[in-house]
Backbone as CSV, one residue per row, in Angstrom:
resi,resn,N_x,N_y,N_z,CA_x,CA_y,CA_z,C_x,C_y,C_z
1,MET,-24.428,17.754,-20.819,-23.421,16.631,-20.787,-22.801,16.369,-19.380
2,THR,-22.948,15.327,-18.961,-22.313,14.875,-17.585,-20.996,14.618,-17.773
3,SER,-20.049,15.272,-16.828,-18.579,15.055,-16.921,-18.265,13.539,-16.235
4,ARG,-16.952,13.103,-16.600,-16.629,11.866,-15.957,-16.453,12.045,-14.455
5,ALA,-15.991,13.517,-14.134,-15.677,13.528,-12.702,-17.010,13.517,-11.930
6,SER,-18.015,14.200,-12.444,-19.402,14.237,-11.786,-20.099,12.976,-11.801
7,ALA,-19.769,12.142,-12.813,-20.380,10.759,-13.012,-19.797,9.909,-11.833
8,ASP,-18.523,10.065,-11.408,-17.810,9.414,-10.449,-18.477,9.748,-8.969
9,ALA,-19.054,10.896,-8.964,-19.544,11.489,-7.620,-20.219,10.533,-6.789
10,HIS,-20.877,9.466,-7.235,-21.770,8.558,-6.626,-21.204,7.182,-6.748
11,VAL,-19.950,6.935,-7.200,-19.465,5.667,-7.247,-18.870,5.032,-6.049
12,LEU,-19.521,4.145,-5.431,-19.010,3.297,-4.394,-17.910,2.244,-4.509
13,ASN,-17.372,1.775,-3.535,-16.363,0.638,-3.842,-17.152,-0.627,-4.576
14,ASP,-18.406,-0.920,-3.921,-18.910,-2.114,-4.414,-19.569,-1.905,-5.949
15,ASP,-19.490,-0.698,-6.467,-20.069,-0.288,-7.755,-18.822,-0.257,-8.807
16,ALA,-17.628,-0.333,-8.261,-16.506,-0.248,-9.371,-16.367,-1.592,-9.974
17,PRO,-15.736,-1.522,-11.430,-15.716,-3.024,-12.008,-14.475,-3.523,-11.732
18,TRP,-14.248,-3.980,-10.556,-12.975,-4.696,-10.142,-12.672,-5.992,-10.845
19,GLY,-13.727,-6.594,-11.371,-13.593,-7.982,-12.158,-12.843,-7.668,-13.443
20,ASP,-12.836,-6.272,-13.970,-12.194,-5.853,-15.126,-10.782,-5.172,-14.915
21,PHE,-10.547,-5.146,-13.855,-9.050,-4.267,-13.419,-8.062,-5.039,-14.182
22,ASP,-7.281,-4.629,-15.051,-6.067,-5.250,-15.918,-4.880,-4.967,-15.388
23,PRO,-4.183,-5.783,-14.646,-2.887,-5.580,-14.113,-1.787,-5.523,-15.104
24,THR,-2.157,-6.235,-16.290,-0.935,-5.882,-17.304,-0.816,-4.548,-17.773
25,ALA,-2.242,-3.935,-18.165,-2.078,-2.434,-18.583,-1.655,-1.592,-17.459
26,TYR,-1.955,-1.779,-16.067,-1.487,-1.085,-14.960,0.041,-1.170,-14.853
27,LEU,0.717,-2.269,-15.094,2.132,-2.611,-14.959,2.709,-1.649,-16.014
28,ALA,2.414,-1.889,-17.310,2.832,-1.189,-18.403,2.960,0.304,-18.181
29,ARG,1.998,0.887,-17.526,1.780,2.336,-17.378,2.747,2.854,-16.189
30,ASN,2.816,1.960,-15.108,3.272,2.396,-13.718,4.568,1.807,-13.326
31,TYR,4.845,0.497,-13.794,5.937,-0.005,-12.965,7.021,-0.847,-14.047
32,ARG,6.703,-0.628,-15.342,7.668,-1.263,-16.264,9.231,-0.677,-16.200
33,ASP,9.266,0.581,-15.838,10.281,1.330,-15.482,10.185,2.014,-14.087
34,LEU,11.365,2.344,-13.334,11.229,2.934,-12.169,10.907,4.340,-12.234
35,LEU,9.872,4.860,-11.816,9.551,6.329,-11.917,10.173,7.249,-10.714
36,ASP,10.386,8.462,-10.984,10.997,9.207,-10.007,10.072,9.250,-8.781
37,ALA,8.828,9.171,-8.930,8.042,9.187,-7.733,8.144,7.955,-6.744
38,ASP,8.293,6.866,-7.492,8.507,5.506,-6.815,9.824,5.582,-6.108
39,ALA,10.864,6.002,-6.871,12.202,6.065,-6.194,12.102,6.930,-4.951
40,ALA,11.608,8.014,-5.000,11.487,8.800,-3.778,10.706,8.199,-2.826
41,ILE,9.632,7.606,-2.965,8.685,6.884,-1.911,9.595,5.530,-1.391
42,LEU,10.061,4.929,-2.169,11.007,3.786,-1.721,12.113,4.263,-0.790
43,SER,12.763,5.403,-1.095,13.944,5.882,-0.092,13.186,6.207,1.183
44,PHE,12.043,6.814,1.231,11.428,7.344,2.502,10.980,5.970,3.283
45,ILE,10.235,5.054,2.668,9.660,3.905,3.470,10.940,3.072,3.913
46,ARG,11.972,3.002,3.105,13.199,2.137,3.464,13.909,2.826,4.701
47,SER,13.959,4.070,4.803,14.342,4.720,5.989,13.540,4.517,7.215
48,HIS,12.102,4.682,7.042,11.126,4.611,7.989,11.264,3.309,8.632
49,PHE,11.216,2.160,7.959,11.173,0.831,8.517,12.421,0.445,9.078
50,SER,13.710,0.767,8.342,14.904,0.427,8.960,15.115,1.017,10.233
51,ASP,14.877,2.452,10.381,15.008,3.101,11.656,14.125,2.638,12.707
52,HIS,12.899,2.271,12.411,12.111,1.714,13.428,12.687,0.346,13.972
53,PHE,13.137,-0.464,13.263,13.492,-1.832,13.749,14.983,-1.697,14.260
54,ARG,15.802,-0.656,13.780,16.967,-0.482,14.419,16.847,-0.012,15.830
55,GLU,15.845,0.850,16.030,15.511,1.468,17.476,14.939,0.413,18.374
56,HIS,13.911,-0.470,17.664,13.188,-1.369,18.717,13.579,-2.811,18.510
57,GLY,14.381,-3.091,17.297,14.930,-4.461,17.206,13.867,-5.650,16.962
58,VAL,14.185,-6.552,16.344,13.272,-7.777,16.053,14.003,-9.043,16.165
59,ASP,13.545,-9.851,16.890,14.357,-11.268,17.398,14.444,-11.871,15.814
60,ALA,15.402,-12.234,15.406,15.852,-13.002,14.261,15.164,-14.422,14.219
61,GLU,14.743,-14.829,15.479,14.163,-16.206,15.547,12.779,-16.047,15.640
62,ARG,12.132,-14.864,15.622,10.842,-14.699,15.634,10.378,-13.679,14.613
63,PRO,10.380,-13.924,13.373,10.092,-12.909,12.413,8.657,-12.490,12.412
64,ILE,8.264,-11.362,12.096,6.900,-10.821,12.301,5.958,-11.045,11.031
65,LEU,4.797,-10.678,11.082,3.743,-10.787,9.996,3.441,-9.469,9.491
66,GLY,3.525,-9.375,8.159,3.213,-7.929,7.481,2.058,-8.289,6.460
67,ILE,1.549,-7.061,6.094,0.279,-7.001,5.380,0.468,-5.892,4.327
68,ASP,0.045,-6.151,3.093,0.051,-4.981,2.013,-1.316,-5.155,1.607
69,ILE,-2.214,-3.732,1.908,-3.588,-3.861,1.436,-3.645,-3.233,0.054
70,GLY,-4.402,-3.881,-0.765,-4.586,-3.599,-2.125,-3.305,-3.570,-2.883
71,ALA,-2.633,-4.735,-2.750,-1.388,-4.933,-3.387,-1.366,-4.679,-4.884
72,GLY,-2.409,-5.265,-5.522,-2.636,-5.090,-7.026,-1.442,-5.594,-7.733
73,ALA,-0.964,-4.915,-8.810,0.365,-5.167,-9.531,1.527,-4.382,-9.099
74,ASN,1.629,-4.052,-7.704,2.662,-3.272,-7.280,3.286,-4.191,-6.127
75,LEU,4.476,-4.579,-6.450,5.290,-5.522,-5.400,6.104,-4.601,-4.474
76,TYR,6.617,-3.450,-4.642,7.365,-2.933,-3.868,7.115,-2.547,-2.437
77,PRO,5.859,-2.185,-2.084,5.494,-2.050,-0.549,5.814,-3.399,-0.027
78,ALA,5.517,-4.522,-0.476,5.835,-5.870,0.136,7.518,-5.980,0.336
79,MET,7.969,-5.628,-0.736,9.545,-5.790,-0.911,10.105,-4.998,0.210
80,ALA,9.589,-3.685,0.611,9.875,-2.796,1.762,9.929,-3.644,2.983
81,MET,8.928,-4.453,3.178,8.890,-5.016,4.501,9.650,-6.410,4.612
82,LEU,10.199,-6.791,3.653,10.657,-8.270,3.380,11.736,-8.498,4.568
83,PRO,12.899,-7.857,4.728,13.828,-8.115,5.623,13.354,-8.583,7.007
84,TRP,12.167,-8.138,7.516,11.915,-8.555,8.946,10.571,-9.312,8.918
85,CYS,10.248,-9.782,7.911,8.937,-10.566,7.980,9.273,-12.094,7.620
86,GLY,8.400,-13.017,8.391,8.300,-14.362,8.154,7.190,-14.763,7.146
87,GLU,6.225,-13.773,6.988,5.062,-13.981,6.221,4.478,-12.553,5.839
88,ILE,4.015,-12.285,4.637,3.485,-11.194,4.228,2.244,-11.469,3.417
89,THR,1.169,-10.871,3.807,-0.219,-11.151,3.235,-0.323,-10.131,2.098
90,LEU,-0.525,-10.524,0.812,-0.766,-9.498,-0.252,-2.299,-9.736,-0.356
91,PHE,-3.097,-8.620,-0.005,-4.485,-8.600,-0.058,-5.046,-7.587,-1.047
92,ASP,-5.919,-8.370,-1.964,-6.537,-7.429,-2.980,-7.809,-8.047,-3.388
93,ARG,-8.685,-7.092,-3.816,-10.089,-7.539,-4.208,-10.215,-7.964,-5.731
94,ALA,-9.629,-7.332,-6.534,-9.699,-7.660,-7.937,-8.979,-8.975,-8.465
95,PRO,-9.870,-9.935,-8.986,-9.322,-11.284,-9.214,-8.131,-11.292,-10.234
96,LYS,-8.068,-10.589,-11.259,-6.873,-10.480,-12.090,-5.659,-10.127,-11.539
97,ASN,-5.797,-9.159,-10.498,-4.555,-8.558,-9.604,-4.243,-9.959,-8.723
98,VAL,-5.165,-10.555,-8.217,-4.820,-11.855,-7.510,-3.977,-12.856,-8.350
99,SER,-4.431,-13.021,-9.374,-3.860,-14.015,-10.239,-2.340,-13.575,-10.602
100,TYR,-2.182,-12.268,-10.825,-0.816,-11.777,-10.955,0.025,-11.856,-9.848
101,LEU,-0.484,-11.667,-8.592,0.457,-11.925,-7.384,0.810,-13.219,-7.291
102,ARG,-0.127,-14.084,-7.620,0.162,-15.493,-7.529,1.241,-16.100,-8.560
103,GLU,1.177,-15.439,-9.655,2.349,-15.657,-10.618,3.641,-15.287,-10.005
104,GLN,3.734,-14.007,-9.361,5.022,-13.752,-8.890,5.414,-14.474,-7.680
105,GLN,4.635,-15.319,-6.964,5.152,-16.146,-6.063,5.919,-17.232,-6.789
106,LEU,5.507,-17.460,-8.052,6.461,-18.634,-8.631,7.655,-17.974,-9.336
107,HIS,7.557,-16.837,-9.734,8.820,-16.296,-10.376,8.605,-14.805,-10.245
108,VAL,9.397,-13.975,-9.624,9.392,-12.388,-9.431,9.912,-11.905,-11.041
109,ASP,9.112,-11.082,-11.552,9.594,-10.551,-12.818,10.868,-9.701,-12.702
110,PRO,11.627,-9.690,-13.687,12.808,-8.741,-13.611,12.808,-7.382,-13.482
111,GLU,11.736,-6.732,-13.924,11.503,-5.325,-13.810,11.631,-4.831,-12.344
112,TRP,11.321,-5.809,-11.406,11.289,-5.281,-9.930,12.787,-5.307,-9.362
113,ASP,13.865,-5.591,-10.242,15.105,-5.575,-9.623,15.506,-4.099,-9.680
114,SER,15.053,-2.977,-10.557,15.408,-1.639,-10.307,14.815,-0.981,-9.081
115,PHE,13.745,-1.628,-8.649,13.021,-1.188,-7.351,13.813,-1.660,-6.248
116,TRP,14.306,-2.937,-6.190,15.150,-3.495,-5.176,16.478,-2.567,-5.009
117,ALA,17.021,-2.262,-6.147,18.285,-1.531,-6.108,18.096,-0.244,-5.283
118,VAL,17.123,0.290,-5.060,16.759,1.489,-4.269,16.833,1.082,-2.726
119,LEU,16.105,0.068,-2.633,16.098,-0.587,-1.193,17.260,-1.079,-0.616
120,ARG,18.176,-1.666,-1.448,19.322,-2.232,-0.995,20.470,-1.082,-0.624
121,LYS,20.203,-0.012,-0.607,21.304,1.086,-0.268,21.138,1.153,1.326
122,ASP,20.337,0.482,1.894,20.115,0.211,3.358,20.730,-1.229,3.851
123,GLY,21.578,-1.353,4.856,22.097,-2.460,5.191,21.057,-3.729,5.489
124,ALA,19.962,-3.309,6.076,19.035,-4.389,6.315,18.468,-5.145,5.124
125,TYR,18.605,-4.418,4.123,18.053,-5.126,2.836,19.379,-5.718,2.113
126,ARG,20.421,-5.106,2.207,21.570,-5.825,1.580,22.026,-7.240,2.321
127,ARG,21.459,-7.299,3.559,21.613,-8.694,4.184,20.911,-9.770,3.442
128,ILE,19.820,-9.503,2.867,19.116,-10.569,1.979,19.199,-10.176,0.555
129,ASP,20.200,-9.536,0.041,20.335,-9.012,-1.208,20.340,-10.135,-2.239
130,SER,21.287,-11.247,-2.104,21.422,-12.340,-2.929,20.211,-13.168,-2.940
131,GLU,19.272,-13.227,-1.997,18.281,-14.041,-1.900,16.902,-13.413,-1.872
132,TRP,16.809,-12.128,-2.084,15.625,-11.282,-2.015,14.499,-12.063,-2.714
133,THR,14.684,-12.301,-3.979,13.532,-13.073,-4.737,13.134,-14.238,-4.265
134,ASP,14.083,-15.074,-3.843,13.664,-16.306,-3.376,12.999,-16.230,-1.823
135,LYS,13.334,-15.210,-1.086,12.601,-15.088,0.119,11.319,-14.487,-0.117
136,PHE,11.142,-13.608,-1.146,9.760,-12.996,-1.543,8.889,-14.148,-1.763
137,ARG,9.283,-15.050,-2.617,8.452,-16.137,-3.008,8.061,-17.083,-1.856
138,LYS,8.946,-17.190,-0.932,8.815,-18.083,0.308,7.792,-17.310,1.453
139,THR,7.899,-16.130,1.330,7.342,-15.263,2.338,5.885,-14.775,2.092
140,VAL,5.465,-14.471,0.878,4.322,-13.780,0.623,3.156,-14.919,0.590
141,ARG,1.960,-14.422,0.816,0.745,-15.268,0.825,-0.163,-14.481,0.167
142,VAL,-1.022,-14.792,-0.779,-1.881,-13.942,-1.607,-3.384,-14.276,-0.952
143,GLN,-4.031,-13.341,-0.719,-5.497,-13.514,-0.085,-6.371,-12.483,-0.823
144,GLU,-7.492,-13.025,-1.489,-8.524,-12.313,-2.241,-9.583,-11.825,-1.143
145,GLY,-9.894,-10.558,-1.266,-11.006,-10.188,-0.317,-11.251,-8.618,-0.440
146,ASN,-12.206,-8.382,0.437,-12.647,-6.725,0.615,-11.981,-6.053,1.784
147,LEU,-11.448,-5.267,1.639,-10.725,-4.557,3.031,-11.713,-4.159,4.008
148,PHE,-12.940,-3.765,3.511,-14.018,-3.442,4.646,-14.536,-4.794,5.429
149,SER,-14.527,-5.826,4.681,-14.686,-7.080,5.355,-13.620,-7.469,6.503
150,LEU,-12.354,-7.338,6.094,-11.199,-7.731,6.808,-11.004,-6.805,7.881
151,GLY,-11.509,-5.427,7.757,-11.414,-4.573,8.906,-12.558,-4.865,9.941
152,ARG,-13.608,-5.416,9.410,-14.731,-5.920,10.528,-14.287,-7.144,11.108
153,ARG,-13.640,-8.154,10.556,-13.112,-9.219,11.176,-12.218,-8.899,12.215
154,ASN,-11.411,-7.957,11.982,-10.256,-7.527,12.733,-10.356,-6.375,13.806
155,LEU,-11.621,-6.018,14.006,-11.992,-4.744,14.628,-11.267,-4.806,16.082
156,PHE,-11.407,-5.878,16.674,-10.837,-6.063,18.088,-9.655,-6.941,18.051
157,GLY,-9.470,-7.901,16.869,-8.157,-8.604,16.816,-7.928,-9.545,17.891
158,ARG,-6.495,-9.836,17.789,-6.032,-10.871,18.802,-5.675,-10.184,20.191
159,ARG,-5.643,-8.842,20.087,-5.308,-8.102,21.288,-6.488,-7.019,21.538
160,ARG,-6.484,-6.202,22.619,-7.741,-5.562,22.940,-7.806,-4.280,21.950
161,PHE,-6.791,-3.737,21.409,-6.795,-2.514,20.806,-6.130,-2.612,19.305
162,GLY,-5.904,-3.869,18.867,-5.400,-4.096,17.561,-5.657,-5.371,16.811
163,GLY,-5.166,-5.400,15.510,-5.286,-6.554,14.901,-4.123,-7.446,15.070
164,ARG,-3.833,-8.202,14.042,-2.776,-9.403,14.042,-1.534,-9.089,13.364
165,TRP,-1.496,-7.973,12.491,-0.209,-7.850,11.626,0.674,-6.733,12.391
166,GLN,1.950,-7.051,12.343,2.898,-6.346,13.071,3.581,-5.202,12.221
167,ILE,3.281,-5.175,10.999,3.858,-4.129,9.891,2.845,-4.236,8.766
168,GLY,2.564,-2.836,8.076,1.700,-2.885,7.185,1.941,-1.846,6.156
169,THR,1.474,-1.829,4.954,1.387,-0.899,3.998,0.211,-0.812,3.178
170,MET,-0.225,0.443,2.488,-1.319,0.408,1.874,-0.898,1.674,0.817
171,PHE,-1.011,1.146,-0.290,-0.587,2.106,-1.412,-1.459,2.432,-2.451
172,PHE,-2.083,3.721,-2.472,-3.054,4.201,-3.512,-4.212,3.319,-3.441
173,VAL,-4.814,3.161,-2.291,-5.951,2.178,-2.212,-6.889,3.030,-1.550
174,ALA,-7.076,3.629,-0.310,-8.201,4.248,0.326,-8.802,5.428,-0.430
175,GLU,-8.266,6.013,-1.283,-8.525,7.165,-2.123,-8.867,6.786,-3.521
176,SER,-8.622,5.388,-3.755,-8.828,5.035,-5.213,-9.686,3.703,-5.433
177,ILE,-10.525,3.509,-4.435,-11.499,2.569,-4.503,-12.964,3.004,-4.711
178,SER,-13.188,4.282,-4.471,-14.458,4.985,-4.556,-14.290,6.387,-4.502
179,SER,-15.477,7.156,-4.878,-15.581,8.651,-4.696,-15.993,9.211,-3.466
180,SER,-16.212,8.332,-2.490,-16.844,8.566,-1.306,-15.789,8.961,-0.222
181,HIS,-15.794,10.287,0.395,-14.869,10.582,1.471,-15.328,9.766,2.812
182,LYS,-16.521,9.224,2.875,-16.820,8.385,4.090,-16.213,7.016,3.832
183,GLU,-16.232,6.527,2.625,-15.371,5.329,2.407,-13.894,5.351,2.451
184,PHE,-13.349,6.691,2.044,-11.843,6.876,2.336,-11.512,6.780,3.616
185,ARG,-12.332,7.246,4.471,-11.942,7.286,5.922,-12.150,5.986,6.660
186,ARG,-13.182,5.276,5.996,-13.234,3.968,6.590,-12.378,2.863,6.155
187,ALA,-11.641,2.949,4.977,-10.779,2.331,4.456,-9.453,2.482,5.268
188,VAL,-9.072,3.797,5.550,-8.062,4.099,6.397,-8.191,3.505,7.904
189,GLU,-9.375,3.582,8.358,-9.627,2.905,9.659,-9.665,1.444,9.750
190,CYS,-10.099,0.824,8.719,-10.012,-0.726,8.672,-8.517,-1.088,8.543
191,PHE,-7.617,-0.344,7.710,-6.350,-0.710,7.555,-5.524,-0.528,8.825
192,MET,-5.890,0.712,9.709,-5.180,0.870,10.772,-5.482,-0.292,12.067
193,ARG,-6.944,-0.521,11.959,-7.324,-1.497,13.013,-6.812,-2.967,12.936
194,ILE,-6.368,-3.126,11.597,-5.781,-4.637,11.530,-4.348,-4.781,11.765
195,LEU,-3.597,-3.656,12.275,-2.361,-3.617,12.709,-2.144,-3.697,14.329
196,GLU,-1.231,-4.377,14.748,-1.058,-4.671,16.238,-0.573,-3.299,16.789
197,PRO,-0.912,-3.018,18.164,-0.184,-1.862,18.693,1.221,-1.720,18.521
198,GLY,1.694,-0.527,18.118,3.138,-0.247,17.852,3.571,-0.561,16.602
199,ALA,2.740,-1.160,15.635,3.398,-1.564,14.275,3.583,-0.355,13.459
200,PRO,4.690,-0.362,12.765,5.118,0.646,11.888,4.250,0.433,10.627
201,PHE,3.884,1.640,9.818,3.128,1.327,8.793,3.589,2.570,7.684
202,ALA,3.394,2.304,6.340,3.528,3.235,5.432,2.303,3.231,4.497
203,ALA,1.771,4.388,4.180,0.726,4.415,3.381,0.904,5.619,2.272
204,ALA,0.365,5.389,1.071,0.418,6.440,-0.110,-0.930,6.716,-0.712
205,PHE,-0.996,8.054,-0.971,-2.313,8.539,-1.563,-2.052,9.443,-2.744
206,MET,-2.831,9.335,-3.729,-2.949,10.194,-4.781,-3.713,11.346,-4.534
207,GLU,-3.047,12.712,-4.484,-3.753,13.947,-4.130,-4.631,14.403,-5.224
208,GLY,-5.833,14.920,-4.795,-6.582,15.664,-6.112,-6.970,14.501,-7.068
209,SER,-7.078,13.276,-6.794,-7.446,12.609,-7.948,-8.949,12.419,-8.187
210,THR,-9.400,12.639,-9.411,-10.784,12.514,-9.790,-11.271,11.244,-10.323
211,GLY,-10.406,10.092,-10.469,-10.564,9.030,-11.197,-9.400,8.664,-11.944
212,TYR,-9.419,7.434,-12.469,-8.192,6.812,-13.501,-8.622,5.764,-14.312
213,ASP,-7.923,5.633,-15.369,-8.254,4.651,-16.353,-7.215,3.516,-16.282
214,VAL,-7.583,2.196,-16.349,-6.729,1.270,-16.423,-7.343,0.360,-17.699
215,GLY,-6.367,0.303,-18.795,-6.721,-0.355,-19.992,-7.902,0.561,-20.552
216,ASN,-9.187,-0.022,-20.822,-10.227,0.722,-21.259,-11.243,0.773,-20.338
217,ARG,-11.047,0.653,-18.976,-11.976,0.768,-17.912,-11.630,2.012,-16.936
218,HIS,-12.631,2.603,-16.510,-12.544,3.925,-15.608,-12.763,3.370,-14.343
219,PHE,-12.029,4.015,-13.310,-12.295,3.460,-11.917,-12.405,4.900,-11.094
220,PRO,-13.156,4.797,-9.909,-13.429,6.127,-9.156,-12.222,6.414,-8.390
221,ALA,-12.219,7.656,-7.909,-11.159,8.043,-6.889,-11.986,9.157,-6.042
222,CYS,-11.419,9.315,-4.882,-11.855,10.412,-4.046,-10.788,11.286,-3.896
223,ASP,-11.188,12.716,-4.043,-10.308,13.703,-3.864,-9.775,14.061,-2.481
224,VAL,-8.606,13.853,-2.165,-8.023,14.047,-0.900,-6.868,14.998,-0.859
225,ASP,-6.514,15.734,0.183,-5.292,16.517,0.460,-4.510,16.066,1.365
226,GLU,-3.363,16.660,1.762,-2.438,16.170,2.752,-3.093,16.338,4.124
227,ALA,-3.882,17.417,4.344,-4.586,17.568,5.795,-5.564,16.450,6.032
228,GLN,-6.425,16.132,4.946,-7.316,14.962,5.094,-6.626,13.678,5.381
229,VAL,-5.586,13.454,4.669,-4.805,12.279,4.869,-4.306,12.161,6.356
230,LYS,-3.605,13.193,6.783,-3.050,13.097,8.221,-4.265,13.129,9.353
231,GLU,-5.374,13.830,9.157,-6.421,13.689,9.963,-7.061,12.356,9.958
232,SER,-7.112,11.540,9.065,-7.621,10.355,8.902,-6.739,9.278,9.736
233,LEU,-5.466,9.567,9.696,-4.508,8.686,10.259,-4.220,8.911,11.759
234,GLN,-4.497,10.212,12.234,-3.929,10.581,13.546,-4.841,9.878,14.553
235,LYS,-6.036,9.651,14.229,-6.954,8.924,15.200,-6.308,7.570,15.591
236,PHE,-5.339,6.915,14.925,-4.935,5.696,15.087,-3.540,5.622,15.357
237,ALA,-2.719,6.879,15.316,-1.295,6.909,15.383,-1.022,8.408,15.834
238,LYS,-0.230,8.495,17.073,-0.030,9.661,17.738,0.869,10.537,16.805
239,LYS,1.783,9.948,16.115,2.847,10.653,15.354,2.675,10.238,13.916
240,VAL,2.263,10.967,13.112,2.133,10.578,11.487,3.210,11.640,10.910
241,GLU,4.194,11.252,9.935,4.803,12.276,9.305,4.286,11.897,7.775
242,THR,3.955,13.080,7.177,3.497,13.001,5.867,4.563,13.984,5.036
243,ARG,4.629,13.441,3.814,5.403,14.210,2.685,4.719,14.177,1.444
244,ARG,4.698,15.451,0.820,3.977,15.720,-0.393,4.900,15.751,-1.582
245,LEU,4.674,14.773,-2.429,5.600,14.935,-3.643,4.696,15.573,-4.826
246,GLY,4.936,16.795,-5.048,4.386,17.511,-6.052,4.993,18.154,-7.250
247,ASP,6.292,17.671,-7.352,7.091,18.042,-8.726,6.539,17.496,-9.844
248,VAL,6.617,18.046,-11.047,6.023,17.588,-12.309,6.788,16.050,-12.610
249,SER,7.933,15.871,-12.031,8.210,14.602,-12.272,7.713,13.520,-11.478
250,HIS,6.818,13.812,-10.423,6.171,12.985,-9.648,4.610,12.711,-10.158
251,MET,4.348,13.164,-11.138,2.993,13.209,-11.585,3.048,11.888,-12.492
252,VAL,2.308,10.833,-12.142,2.496,9.504,-12.813,1.163,9.239,-13.870
253,ARG,0.268,10.223,-13.699,-0.974,10.117,-14.680,-1.717,11.334,-14.669
254,PRO,-2.424,11.451,-15.866,-3.340,12.748,-15.817,-4.426,12.532,-14.544
255,GLY,-4.921,13.784,-14.075,-5.934,13.647,-13.042,-5.540,13.617,-11.547
256,HIS,-4.314,13.952,-11.280,-4.165,14.071,-9.793,-3.111,15.156,-9.787
257,THR,-2.966,15.820,-8.594,-2.083,16.978,-8.262,-0.802,16.622,-7.445
258,GLY,-0.612,15.473,-7.090,0.568,15.072,-6.339,0.516,13.727,-5.721
259,ILE,1.327,13.357,-4.816,1.478,12.214,-4.168,1.578,12.483,-2.727
260,ILE,0.836,11.863,-1.783,1.039,11.982,-0.405,1.548,10.659,0.340
261,LEU,2.640,10.830,0.928,3.138,9.651,1.692,3.150,9.931,3.182
262,ALA,2.671,8.809,3.849,2.477,8.852,5.138,3.098,7.717,5.946
263,CYS,3.893,8.073,6.992,4.464,6.873,7.713,4.387,7.219,9.117
264,GLY,4.255,6.105,9.844,3.967,6.200,11.394,3.855,4.930,12.114
265,LYS,3.466,4.904,13.256,3.427,3.771,14.099,2.001,3.852,14.666
266,ARG,1.468,2.403,14.807,0.097,2.417,15.386,0.037,2.649,16.725
267,ASP,-0.943,3.511,17.111,-1.058,3.860,18.594,-1.684,2.601,19.348
268,PRO,-1.064,2.213,20.492,-1.486,1.155,21.378,-2.931,1.461,21.929
269,GLN,-3.258,2.640,22.036,-4.403,3.153,22.791,-5.692,3.431,22.060
270,SER,-5.560,3.306,20.660,-6.737,3.871,19.906,-7.461,2.636,19.117
């Protein structure tokens, strides 16, 4: 008998059933309540982005462009970029995820308030506290597409060494779209190449994942560890800080051994 993990061994991104990805089931399992893992991640990326912009500054009259790759049914990476952005692209391949994101443009669901409560502990977020949902609706733009195609279009971008977006996030995407390590590395490269030189970024990865279920459909994953994550990013960022969340409270589903969070800044010369 062939195991599910071995059956996944040859599943590439184009083979996965993205048309059947169910954001309602994904939300119910992962984001109806604030999990310990997400609270920890939010606190890390809140500090990373706030510290970056306190150090470098952003002209209030010239807000920057942000992008969240593979946004799916997870709004909090975009929420983490909100104080500094005039526009945030929510990019996803699955049609039902795109529909969910467009619904959130009209009305942000109340379960995201508990996630915002973690972010608002920093002053940059408190400055928009009373209007964050309104700013979210006005700022986000939803785009359907394949990361690999986006990466090709932006390989050289508007500047010599980078793309158009000045801040970016990619959460549980590169290792969760196929079982191929080659496609994992390619997804990381595409993400990094669409960012402008010097752009801060945050990315999260499921460690040791062998695949995952959403509703009644199974999706492939690539088994990666902290060293592989760091190696894939260091080609495009001189300094990458990684954190491994491996406590029992950080396990969000069967079939993975931890969560890896990576934060850094796009290298101008790669």
